[in-house]
Structures are given as C-alpha cells and as structure tokens.
KEMI-596320 format. One record per residue: residue in one letter; y, z, x of N, C-alpha, C in turn; residue number from 1. Coordinates in steps of 0.05 Angstrom, whole numbers. Layout:
BEGIN
   aa       ny       nz       nx      cay      caz      cax       cy       cz       cx     i
    a        Y        Z        X        Y        Z        X        Y        Z        X   NUM
...
// end
This chain:
BEGIN
   aa       ny       nz       nx      cay      caz      cax       cy       cz       cx     i
    m      -24       -2       16       -2        4       -3       24       -1       21     1
    s       49      -16       12       71      -27       32       94      -17       13     2
    l      112       -4       25      131        1       12      155      -16       15     3
    t      168      -27       -3      190      -48        1      219      -43       -8     4
    s      239      -45        0      269      -39      -10      277      -59      -26     5
    d      293      -48      -46      305      -75      -54      326      -83      -37     6
    p      327     -115      -48      353     -126      -28      373     -116      -36     7
    p      390     -114      -22      417      -98      -19      438     -122      -40     8
    l      451     -108      -56      469     -126      -79      489     -146      -67     9
    a      493     -168      -76      512     -186      -70      541     -176      -77    10
    r      561     -173      -55      591     -165      -56      602     -182      -87    11
    t      613     -170     -103      633     -186     -121      652     -196     -116    12
    s      667     -183      -99      687     -186      -85      696     -189      -52    13
    v      710     -206      -53      717     -209      -20      741     -195       -9    14
    e      735     -174        5      755     -163       19      782     -178       36    15
    p      805     -184       31      820     -213       55      821     -191       76    16
    e      819     -206       98      827     -196      121      859     -194      138    17
    d      875     -212      119      895     -210      122      914     -193       98    18
    y      930     -173      106      941     -162       85      962     -171       86    19
    g      979     -181       98     1001     -191       93     1008     -214       78    20
    a      981     -232       74      974     -256       48      977     -246       22    21
    l      976     -215       18      978     -203       -8     1006     -208      -19    22
    k     1009     -206      -38     1036     -218      -61     1037     -185      -69    23
    v     1065     -178      -57     1067     -145      -63     1091     -149      -92    24
    v     1080     -137     -123     1102     -135     -141     1114     -107     -141    25
    p     1139     -118     -147     1152      -94     -149     1150      -81     -169    26
    v     1155      -44     -172     1149      -33     -195     1171      -33     -213    27
    r     1169      -42     -239     1190      -50     -257     1195      -29     -268    28
    h     1223      -24     -283     1231       -6     -291     1247      -15     -318    29
    p     1235      -17     -340     1253      -35     -360     1269      -10     -373    30
    w     1265       12     -372     1281       36     -388     1301       39     -369    31
    r     1296       43     -343     1327       49     -329     1347       27     -330    32
    w     1339        1     -331     1354      -14     -339     1373      -14     -362    33
    v     1357      -13     -384     1371        2     -410     1390       19     -402    34
    a     1387       43     -392     1399       70     -395     1431       57     -371    35
    v     1422       41     -352     1450       27     -340     1467       11     -362    36
    f     1454       -1     -372     1466      -21     -387     1481       -1     -415    37
    v     1474       12     -430     1480       31     -446     1508       42     -433    38
    t     1503       56     -406     1524       69     -400     1541       55     -384    39
    a     1539       28     -378     1560       11     -370     1578        5     -396    40
    v     1571        3     -418     1584       -8     -448     1598       15     -454    41
    l     1586       37     -447     1606       60     -461     1627       68     -445    42
    l     1621       64     -416     1644       69     -397     1663       50     -402    43
    a     1665       19     -404     1677        4     -409     1695        7     -441    44
    q     1673       14     -457     1690       24     -483     1719       43     -475    45
    f     1706       61     -457     1728       79     -457     1744       77     -437    46
    v     1748       55     -423     1765       45     -399     1789       32     -413    47
    h     1776       14     -438     1786       -5     -449     1804        8     -468    48
    g     1791       32     -481     1808       49     -497     1830       71     -478    49
    l     1831       74     -459     1856       88     -444     1865       63     -435    50
    a     1870       37     -428     1879       23     -429     1903       11     -447    51
    t     1883       11     -476     1900       -5     -496     1905       13     -521    52
    n     1902       35     -527     1900       60     -539     1938       67     -532    53
    s     1951       60     -551     1977       73     -548     1977      100     -555    54
    g     1967      112     -562     1970      144     -573     1967      159     -542    55
    w     1958      139     -518     1950      162     -496     1983      158     -487    56
    e     2007      142     -482     2028      142     -482     2032      142     -450    57
    w     2026      123     -433     2027      124     -408     2054      125     -402    58
    e     2075      111     -412     2098      113     -397     2114      133     -400    59
    v     2101      159     -418     2111      183     -416     2095      195     -400    60
    f     2070      190     -399     2052      204     -368     2068      194     -343    61
    a     2078      174     -336     2092      164     -315     2112      175     -312    62
    e     2126      185     -331     2151      196     -333     2159      224     -321    63
    f     2135      244     -328     2133      270     -324     2110      276     -301    64
    f     2100      259     -291     2076      262     -273     2088      273     -247    65
    t     2111      263     -239     2131      266     -217     2157      283     -222    66
    a     2156      289     -244     2182      304     -249     2184      331     -237    67
    e     2210      336     -227     2215      362     -204     2201      386     -223    68
    v     2203      394     -256     2192      412     -260     2163      419     -259    69
    i     2154      390     -266     2125      393     -258     2117      399     -222    70
    l     2132      386     -212     2125      394     -182     2134      420     -168    71
    k     2146      435     -184     2156      455     -183     2136      473     -190    72
    a     2120      471     -212     2096      485     -233     2071      478     -222    73
    v     2069      458     -206     2046      453     -183     2047      472     -163    74
    w     2073      471     -151     2074      489     -119     2069      521     -135    75
    v     2077      522     -152     2073      560     -161     2038      570     -168    76
    t     2028      535     -172     1995      544     -182     1981      536     -154    77
    l     1990      525     -136     1981      534     -106     1986      552      -92    78
    q     2011      568     -100     2011      598      -89     1996      616     -100    79
    l     1992      610     -121     1974      634     -138     1943      629     -129    80
    t     1940      607     -124     1910      597     -107     1911      605      -85    81
    f     1932      611      -69     1925      617      -44     1927      649      -41    82
    y     1942      659      -48     1946      686      -50     1921      698      -58    83
    g     1914      686      -87     1893      706     -102     1868      701      -79    84
    t     1864      669      -70     1837      674      -49     1838      685      -23    85
    a     1865      688      -10     1860      697       20     1858      733        8    86
    l     1876      741       -8     1866      770      -20     1843      782      -30    87
    g     1829      760      -46     1812      762      -54     1780      769      -40    88
    f     1788      752      -23     1762      742       -4     1766      770       21    89
    a     1794      774       27     1794      790       46     1782      820       38    90
    l     1791      824       14     1776      845       -5     1748      843       -5    91
    g     1736      818       -9     1706      814      -17     1691      819        2    92
    i     1700      816       29     1689      821       54     1688      851       62    93
    v     1703      862       56     1699      895       56     1682      909       31    94
    l     1686      895       18     1662      907      -13     1636      893       -3    95
    a     1639      876        8     1599      861       21     1589      877       34    96
    f     1609      891       57     1593      904       82     1598      935       74    97
    m     1606      942       55     1603      971       41     1574      970       26    98
    r     1573      949        9     1550      944       -2     1527      937       17    99
    l     1527      932       46     1501      933       58     1504      961       78   100
    s     1523      974       77     1520     1005       90     1500     1016       84   101
    a     1498     1033      108     1475     1057       98     1479     1082       91   102
    s     1509     1084       75     1523     1103       58     1517     1094       31   103
    p     1503     1114       19     1504     1114      -12     1525     1112      -28   104
    f     1547     1136      -20     1571     1137      -29     1583     1103      -33   105
    l     1588     1095       -2     1604     1063       -7     1587     1047      -25   106
    k     1562     1049      -12     1545     1027      -40     1549     1035      -68   107
    a     1552     1060      -74     1557     1057     -104     1582     1055     -111   108
    v     1606     1053      -93     1631     1055      -95     1635     1019     -104   109
    s     1620     1006      -83     1623      975      -83     1606      965     -113   110
    f     1585      975     -114     1573      968     -134     1597      972     -160   111
    a     1597      996     -166     1613      997     -192     1637      981     -191   112
    y     1653      977     -169     1675      952     -167     1666      931     -176   113
    i     1644      920     -166     1632      892     -176     1628      888     -202   114
    w     1611      905     -207     1602      911     -239     1627      909     -260   115
    a     1649      929     -251     1669      930     -267     1685      902     -273   116
    f     1693      893     -244     1711      871     -250     1691      845     -263   117
    r     1671      849     -256     1659      817     -265     1651      820     -297   118
    s     1654      847     -305     1646      857     -332     1670      844     -349   119
    i     1692      857     -345     1720      854     -352     1729      829     -358   120
    p     1743      810     -375     1749      789     -373     1777      788     -363   121
    l     1786      760     -346     1801      756     -332     1832      766     -334   122
    i     1828      748     -365     1858      750     -385     1861      781     -387   123
    v     1843      794     -395     1843      827     -402     1857      838     -372   124
    q     1844      831     -354     1852      845     -322     1888      839     -322   125
    l     1891      809     -326     1924      808     -320     1938      815     -340   126
    l     1933      816     -360     1953      830     -374     1959      865     -378   127
    f     1934      875     -366     1924      910     -356     1951      910     -335   128
    w     1942      888     -313     1959      897     -289     1990      887     -295   129
    f     2001      873     -323     2028      863     -332     2039      889     -343   130
    n     2020      905     -358     2033      925     -371     2030      954     -352   131
    l     2031      954     -326     2023      970     -311     2036      996     -313   132
    a     2067      979     -318     2087     1006     -316     2082     1023     -342   133
    y     2076     1014     -359     2065     1029     -390     2053     1059     -383   134
    l     2035     1053     -363     2014     1081     -354     2027     1101     -334   135
    y     2043     1071     -306     2057     1094     -284     2086     1082     -280   136
    k     2105     1100     -284     2126     1087     -285     2141     1089     -259   137
    e     2126     1098     -243     2130     1094     -210     2104     1102     -199   138
    l     2101     1095     -172     2088     1093     -149     2093     1119     -131   139
    e     2087     1133     -128     2089     1160     -104     2076     1158      -75   140
    f     2082     1156      -56     2066     1154      -25     2068     1182      -15   141
    g     2048     1193       -7     2049     1222        6     2024     1233       12   142
    i     2017     1265       11     1989     1281       10     1984     1272      -10   143
    p     1954     1260      -13     1943     1268      -36     1940     1299      -52   144
    f     1953     1295      -73     1950     1311      -92     1965     1338      -78   145
    g     1999     1332      -64     2007     1344      -51     2035     1336      -59   146
    p     2054     1344      -38     2079     1332      -40     2083     1300      -29   147
    g     2104     1286      -39     2108     1261      -46     2127     1255      -24   148
    f     2131     1230       -5     2152     1230       14     2172     1204       -8   149
    f     2160     1181      -16     2175     1165      -20     2166     1148      -46   150
    s     2179     1135      -70     2167     1129      -89     2178     1108      -90   151
    f     2164     1087     -115     2179     1059     -119     2177     1057     -150   152
    d     2199     1046     -164     2200     1044     -194     2173     1020     -201   153
    t     2154     1021     -216     2141     1010     -215     2140      982     -239   154
    m     2163      985     -253     2173      958     -267     2188      945     -261   155
    g     2204      945     -235     2212      927     -211     2191      921     -187   156
    l     2170      941     -181     2156      932     -166     2129      911     -169   157
    v     2115      914     -193     2106      900     -197     2113      877     -227   158
    g     2118      850     -219     2133      832     -233     2109      817     -249   159
    a     2111      801     -258     2100      777     -278     2082      763     -246   160
    m     2097      750     -225     2085      739     -212     2063      757     -192   161
    s     2074      785     -191     2058      808     -174     2034      813     -182   162
    a     2041      813     -212     2015      821     -230     1995      800     -230   163
    a     2003      771     -234     1984      755     -232     1970      753     -209   164
    v     1980      747     -189     1966      749     -157     1945      776     -156   165
    l     1963      803     -165     1942      825     -163     1910      822     -171   166
    g     1912      812     -204     1897      810     -224     1878      786     -208   167
    l     1890      764     -204     1870      741     -196     1855      752     -169   168
    a     1871      768     -147     1856      770     -123     1835      796     -134   169
    l     1841      808     -152     1825      832     -157     1793      820     -166   170
    h     1801      807     -188     1780      792     -202     1761      771     -179   171
    q     1776      763     -164     1764      739     -141     1750      759     -119   172
    a     1757      783     -113     1739      797      -91     1716      803     -105   173
    a     1707      808     -129     1682      817     -134     1662      804     -135   174
    y     1670      773     -142     1654      744     -131     1646      739     -109   175
    a     1672      742      -94     1673      736      -66     1650      760      -47   176
    a     1654      787      -58     1636      803      -41     1605      800      -50   177
    e     1595      784      -68     1567      784      -67     1565      753      -59   178
    i     1584      741      -59     1575      707      -46     1578      714      -13   179
    v     1591      739       -1     1592      737       28     1563      758       30   180
    r     1556      780       13     1528      787       20     1512      776       24   181
    g     1507      753       -7     1481      736        3     1489      718       24   182
    g     1504      711       43     1501      703       64     1506      709       90   183
    v     1504      739       82     1503      758      109     1470      763      106   184
    l     1453      770       80     1431      773       80     1410      744       92   185
    s     1423      722       90     1404      701       95     1399      698      129   186
    v     1416      709      144     1411      710      167     1386      726      181   187
    d     1373      712      194     1345      734      205     1355      752      215   188
    s     1343      774      202     1348      808      218     1338      806      243   189
    g     1315      797      248     1301      795      278     1327      790      304   190
    q     1351      771      296     1368      767      315     1383      787      320   191
    l     1388      805      292     1412      824      300     1394      848      315   192
    e     1368      854      314     1350      872      329     1350      862      352   193
    a     1351      837      364     1345      828      389     1374      831      404   194
    a     1399      829      394     1427      828      400     1428      861      412   195
    a     1412      874      388     1421      913      390     1403      920      419   196
    a     1380      903      425     1367      906      441     1381      903      470   197
    l     1398      882      472     1410      863      486     1441      888      501   198
    g     1439      907      477     1466      923      486     1486      911      470   199
    i     1494      889      457     1521      884      442     1526      898      417   200
    p     1553      905      421     1565      924      407     1557      916      375   201
    r     1565      927      349     1555      923      322     1578      899      315   202
    l     1599      909      324     1621      893      313     1623      863      320   203
    r     1616      867      344     1604      838      360     1588      818      352   204
    q     1566      837      345     1541      826      333     1553      809      308   205
    i     1570      827      287     1572      810      261     1589      784      273   206
    r     1610      792      291     1626      762      299     1621      748      306   207
    r     1599      746      323     1590      723      338     1568      712      333   208
    i     1546      730      313     1515      725      311     1511      719      276   209
    v     1522      736      264     1522      738      237     1544      719      219   210
    l     1562      727      226     1581      713      212     1580      679      211   211
    p     1576      667      239     1571      645      242     1553      627      227   212
    q     1533      648      233     1502      627      210     1511      635      186   213
    a     1517      654      175     1523      669      145     1547      642      131   214
    m     1560      624      150     1583      615      134     1572      587      120   215
    r     1541      584      134     1527      563      116     1525      567       96   216
    s     1513      585       80     1508      591       57     1530      601       46   217
    i     1551      614       63     1578      626       41     1592      601       33   218
    l     1597      580       50     1623      559       48     1623      551       21   219
    p     1593      537        9     1594      518      -16     1600      534      -37   220
    n     1591      565      -36     1594      583      -59     1627      590      -60   221
    a     1631      593      -42     1661      598      -34     1680      582      -38   222
    a     1670      557      -37     1689      530      -40     1687      537      -77   223
    n     1670      530      -85     1667      524     -113     1688      554     -127   224
    e     1680      575     -115     1700      604     -123     1726      593     -130   225
    v     1736      578     -101     1767      575     -106     1783      551     -119   226
    i     1752      531     -119     1766      512     -139     1759      524     -166   227
    s     1748      539     -180     1748      557     -205     1770      572     -212   228
    l     1781      578     -182     1801      598     -185     1824      578     -189   229
    f     1830      561     -178     1849      539     -180     1862      531     -209   230
    k     1833      524     -217     1840      516     -247     1844      539     -267   231
    g     1830      563     -260     1831      591     -277     1867      605     -276   232
    t     1879      590     -254     1902      603     -255     1919      593     -281   233
    s     1910      578     -290     1923      570     -323     1922      588     -341   234
    i     1903      612     -338     1901      633     -357     1931      650     -351   235
    v     1938      642     -329     1971      664     -331     1994      651     -341   236
    s     1988      632     -365     2008      621     -377     2010      640     -398   237
    v     1991      661     -403     1996      683     -426     2020      698     -417   238
    m     2033      700     -394     2042      723     -377     2074      705     -370   239
    a     2080      686     -386     2096      662     -381     2108      657     -353   240
    i     2085      654     -339     2092      650     -313     2095      617     -304   241
    g     2114      607     -298     2113      574     -289     2102      562     -271   242
    e     2075      560     -278     2054      549     -269     2047      521     -281   243
    l     2029      506     -274     2028      482     -287     2024      477     -316   244
    f     2000      492     -318     1996      494     -352     2019      504     -369   245
    y     2035      525     -359     2055      534     -379     2077      513     -383   246
    q     2084      501     -359     2109      483     -364     2096      458     -381   247
    v     2076      457     -377     2065      424     -390     2072      435     -424   248
    q     2060      459     -426     2067      471     -448     2090      466     -458   249
    v     2109      483     -446     2138      488     -450     2157      456     -460   250
    i     2138      439     -447     2149      406     -450     2139      394     -469   251
    y     2115      398     -488     2110      383     -505     2121      401     -527   252
    g     2127      430     -524     2130      439     -546     2159      428     -552   253
    r     2173      420     -534     2199      409     -536     2200      382     -548   254
    n     2184      360     -545     2189      338     -550     2165      328     -562   255
    g     2138      346     -566     2122      334     -583     2099      315     -568   256
    r     2101      306     -547     2083      295     -529     2056      309     -517   257
    v     2043      308     -534     2028      331     -529     2004      319     -515   258
    v     1995      295     -518     1970      280     -511     1974      278     -476   259
    p     2004      255     -468     2008      245     -448     2010      282     -432   260
    l     2030      295     -437     2033      313     -426     2011      343     -413   261
    l     1981      333     -430     1962      347     -421     1950      329     -402   262
    m     1951      305     -399     1937      283     -383     1956      287     -356   263
    v     1980      294     -351     1993      301     -329     1985      327     -315   264
    a     1979      342     -333     1962      369     -314     1939      369     -310   265
    t     1919      348     -324     1899      343     -324     1892      326     -297   266
    a     1911      310     -291     1913      286     -269     1916      308     -246   267
    w     1936      326     -247     1945      340     -215     1917      354     -215   268
    y     1904      366     -237     1887      387     -231     1857      366     -215   269
    i     1860      352     -229     1837      328     -213     1847      327     -186   270
    l     1874      316     -185     1880      302     -153     1876      324     -134   271
    l     1882      352     -145     1887      371     -121     1851      386     -125   272
    t     1836      389     -140     1812      392     -139     1792      374     -120   273
    t     1801      343     -123     1788      320     -106     1794      334      -76   274
    a     1818      342      -68     1831      350      -44     1819      370      -31   275
    l     1809      397      -43     1797      416      -35     1767      408      -34   276
    s     1752      393      -53     1729      383      -44     1728      369      -19   277
    v     1745      353      -10     1745      338       16     1745      360       39   278
    l     1774      379       39     1768      397       50     1748      413       58   279
    q     1726      419       38     1699      431       43     1689      414       49   280
    h     1684      395       51     1663      374       63     1663      381       89   281
    y     1695      372       97     1695      379      132     1695      402      143   282
    v     1697      428      123     1695      453      138     1656      458      142   283
    e     1652      450      124     1621      458      122     1611      441      140   284
    r     1614      414      144     1609      400      174     1615      415      193   285
    h     1632      427      198     1637      439      225     1625      464      225   286
    f     1617      474      207     1600      508      212     1569      490      214   287
    a     1563      469      201     1538      465      204     1523      446      229   288
    k     1542      452      249     1532      439      274     1507      454      287   289
    g     1491      438      299     1465      448      307     1447      457      281   290
    s     1449      446      262     1431      454      240     1425      430      214   291
    t     1403      420      205     1400      400      186     1409      408      158   292
    r     1427      384      154     1438      392      130     1439      360      114   293
// end
C-alpha cells in the first residue's frame, strides 16, 4: 500500500512582480466635498450680505472707526488691559507659590483667595470696589490694631479708573495663580532634586530652572487669559469709564446708528486681539527653543 499526496492546487491569481505597475486609486470623499460646497455657499452669502445690505451703513463705520473719541477709548481699554494683566499676574505668581509652599496656613490663605475671587462675578467685584468709600471712609496706615501714622480719604483715592484696575487685577490674579501653579508642577521634580544636590540656592533654582521650563506650559493659557481680560474690559462700562464699548454706547445713544457703531467696536476688538495672538506666537516660539512643538 502506497501513500500518495494530492496534487497542489493551481493558483487562481498571479501576483505581479512590479508593484509600480499597479494603478493607485485615491480614496474618494464625496461628503467632504458636499460640506466644502455648502460652507462656501454660506460664506459667499454672508460676504454678499455685508457688501450689499444697506443696514450695515459702512459709511458711518468709516466715519467713526478712526474718530478721536474712539481712539481715546481704545487707549483707555489698552491701559486697563495692561495694568490688570501686570498686577494680576504679579499677585498670581505670589499666590501660586503660596499654594506650593509647605506652610498649611499659606496654602489655606491662597486657596481661599482663589476660591472666593473665582466664585464672585467680575461685575460684582467691580461695583464693590467702586463703592469702597461706603464701607471705609478713609484708609489709615500705622501699627496694626494700634495708632495710625497717616491716612487717605477713600473717596478721593479710589476713583472709577482705580476701582476698575483693582477689580480686574484681583480677579485676574485668581486665574493667573492656577495657571502658574500648573506650569510649575509640569516641571520634573527630579531636576530640582539634582539642583539641590549641587548646592544651587532655592531662589536660583526657581529663576533659572523651573520658570524657563514652566513658561512653555504657562504661556498658552496666560495669553488666553490676557485676551479674555482685554475683551472683558467692556464690563467696566457699568462704571461709566470711557473705554471702547462705553464710548460706542454713548455715540449710538445720540445718533441712533447702533449697528455700524457696534461694528466699530467689533473691528477694534478683532484687530487688537489679532495683534496679541501674533505676539503670543513669537513669545511662545522664544521659550520653546530646544523642544519640539
């Protein structure tokens, strides 16, 4: 008896030896092109409406866009943004390191500040500081719980502009503290241990090792907060401060041209926000040297 094996099955297809001869068919995305077409049509309709709808009153827009009163209001808005950002982040850095300290008392104070100022609406804070003279007629400086050396009249010291800067800065500090704390925590703790082992002073560790690396995490969120603060300055209009939105309201309250005046404010906000975004890009690129982003 002999064992025989079945003959091998014949190949039904021939594998090509030259893969370059294969025809490559691109993947088709019909719904993508439908979405592109619909979006292009809607965008064209919007632009056409901007150009042809007389309700926009572009001649009124052109008249007031560079008016002296508007330019002064833009300058006031930039001042509020600068002072609020500078003071807010200066205090925020202090609060961030208080939360990172080993002292339970400092941690508790910092946490309570951040919790309170993130919970209270900004408009309430602004109105509170604006009416500070109702609670305190004067501010006295001297020995705590003892005699005072000199004092200031609160009504003359805290005006509308000062109250606005104070409110914006204290509100911004609560968010800046969390941004800075998150950036510091993103730095590997092993680097601090190595620096301590080399005998590098604590302050120099923070200045030369921690902050340059933490800035990569801090800057994107910090820039977003600055832009939000810039647009949020419009809320100080409740205090009759001559910033951009308030002046626009005053003008269209007189001439009734609501839409073109709102477009003036919108165009200035877009223009200055774009400038801040460009500045953010270059600052981030500076601190991103030596890393892949």
